[in-house]
C-alpha positions in Angstrom: 9.0 33.0 36.3 10.6 31.8 39.4 8.9 29.2 41.6 9.1 29.6 45.4 10.0 26.7 47.6 6.4 26.1 48.6 5.4 25.9 44.9 8.3 23.5 44.2 7.0 21.3 47.1 3.5 21.2 45.5 5.0 20.2 42.1 7.0 17.5 43.7 3.9 16.2 45.7 1.9 16.1 42.3 4.7 14.2 40.7 4.9 11.8 43.7 1.2 11.2 43.5 1.4 10.4 39.8 4.4 8.0 40.4 2.4 6.3 43.2 -0.5 5.8 40.7 1.8 4.5 38.1 3.4 2.0 40.5 0.1 0.7 41.7 -1.0 0.1 38.1 2.3 -1.7 37.6 1.8 -3.8 40.7 -1.8 -4.6 39.7 -0.6 -5.9 36.2 2.2 -8.0 38.0 -0.3 -9.5 40.4 -2.8 -10.3 37.6 0.0 -12.0 35.6 1.2 -13.8 38.7 -2.3 -15.0 39.5 -2.6 -16.4 36.0 0.7 -18.2 36.3 -0.4 -19.7 39.6 -3.7 -20.9 38.0 -1.8 -22.3 35.0 0.7 -24.1 37.3 -2.0 -25.5 39.5 -4.0 -26.9 36.5 -0.8 -28.3 35.1 0.1 -30.0 38.4 -3.4 -31.4 38.7 -3.3 -32.9 35.2 0.2 -34.2 35.7 -0.8 -36.0 38.9 -3.8 -37.7 37.3 -1.8 -38.5 34.1 1.0 -40.1 36.2 -1.6 -42.3 38.0 -3.3 -43.3 34.7 0.1 -44.0 33.1 1.0 -46.2 36.1 -2.1 -48.2 36.0 -2.3 -48.3 32.2 1.3 -49.3 31.4 1.7 -52.2 33.7 -0.3 -55.3 33.2 -0.1 -56.4 36.8 -1.2 -53.1 38.1 -4.0 -52.8 35.5 -5.2 -56.3 36.4 -5.2 -55.4 40.1 -7.1 -52.2 39.6 -9.7 -54.0 37.3 -10.2 -56.8 39.7 -10.5 -54.4 42.6 -13.1 -52.2 40.8 -15.2 -55.2 39.7 -15.1 -57.3 42.8 -17.8 -57.0 45.4 -15.6 -58.9 47.8 -12.3 -57.8 49.1 -9.2 -59.1 47.2 -6.7 -61.2 49.0 -5.1 -59.1 51.8 -2.0 -57.8 50.1 -3.8 -57.0 46.9 -6.7 -55.4 48.7 -4.3 -53.1 50.5 -2.5 -52.2 47.2 -5.8 -51.5 45.5 -7.1 -49.3 48.3 -3.8 -47.4 48.4 -3.8 -46.7 44.7 -7.4 -45.8 44.6 -6.9 -43.5 47.6 -3.9 -41.9 45.8 -6.2 -40.9 42.8 -9.0 -39.7 45.2 -6.4 -37.5 46.9 -5.7 -36.0 43.4 -9.4 -35.6 42.8 -9.7 -34.0 46.2 -6.9 -31.5 45.4 -8.7 -30.6 42.2 -12.0 -30.1 44.0 -10.3 -27.9 46.7 -8.5 -25.8 44.1 -11.6 -25.4 42.1 -13.5 -24.2 45.2 -10.9 -21.5 45.8 -11.0 -20.5 42.2 -7.4 -21.5 41.5 -8.3 -23.9 38.7 -11.0 -23.8 36.2 -14.5 -25.3 36.9 -14.3 -27.3 33.7 -11.8 -29.5 35.3 -14.1 -30.1 38.2 -16.8 -31.0 35.6 -14.6 -33.7 34.1 -14.1 -35.2 37.6 -17.9 -35.1 38.0 -18.2 -37.4 35.0 -15.5 -39.8 36.2 -16.7 -40.1 39.8 -20.3 -40.3 38.7 -19.5 -43.4 36.6 -16.9 -45.2 38.6 -18.5 -44.9 42.0 -21.3 -47.2 40.8 -18.8 -50.1 40.6 -18.7 -52.6 43.4 -15.0 -52.1 44.3 -15.5 -48.3 44.3 -18.4 -48.7 46.7 -16.2 -50.9 48.9 -13.3 -48.3 48.8 -15.7 -45.5 49.6 -17.1 -47.2 52.7 -13.6 -47.7 54.0 -11.8 -44.5 53.0 -14.4 -41.8 52.8 -13.7 -40.4 56.3 -10.0 -39.9 55.3 -11.0 -37.2 52.9 -12.0 -33.5 53.3 -15.6 -33.5 54.4 -16.7 -31.0 51.7 -15.1 -33.1 49.0 -16.6 -36.4 50.4 -20.1 -34.7 50.3 -19.4 -33.6 46.8 -18.5 -37.1 45.8 -21.6 -38.5 47.3 -23.7 -36.0 45.3 -21.9 -36.9 42.2 -22.4 -40.6 42.8 -26.1 -40.1 43.5 -26.4 -38.1 40.2 -24.3 -40.5 38.1 -23.4 -39.4 34.7 -25.1 -39.4 31.3 -21.8 -40.3 29.6 -21.3 -44.0 29.4 -18.0 -45.6 30.1 -18.3 -49.0 28.5 -14.9 -50.1 29.8 -16.4 -50.1 33.2 -19.8 -51.4 32.3 -19.0 -54.8 31.2 -21.3 -57.3 32.7 -19.9 -60.0 35.1 -20.2 -62.8 32.5 -18.3 -60.8 29.9 -15.7 -59.9 32.4 -15.0 -63.5 33.4 -15.0 -64.7 29.7 -12.7 -62.0 28.6 -9.0 -62.8 28.3 -7.3 -62.0 31.7 -5.1 -59.0 31.8 -2.2 -60.8 33.4 
């Protein structure tokens, strides 16, 4: 059985259509894998940024002391220390904001945002955080700032005893210097 040119053209068209479908399936798989890789990288970057901040604060006594005094003080610290406290606190809030925005667009998991809810709900009740928030709130994305306000209003049902020392215990405790 010999095929005519018109029949060969129809066979080629069918093969071409099948090839297009197969390539679309392949591209879909690649896009799915790529999206997963992007989400993983974003979650890793978010965690790495927060980890670096916590490591910096936790591994240096002077920095730890500064952050502690900044969080606990209702009054501003001496000028240079207040500036340093505000900049370090703003750095971590920029990281929180990044996590919030990535969660809003679906790039990172909502569970990470949930952990921020707990942290923000607790620390924003501290005098120094209230002072920071009054001064720096407008420097942040409006949607994130409103989200933080809601988290602060709700608080958290998880206690963070480290931040809940009363003023007498904090002054009687051995200084971190």
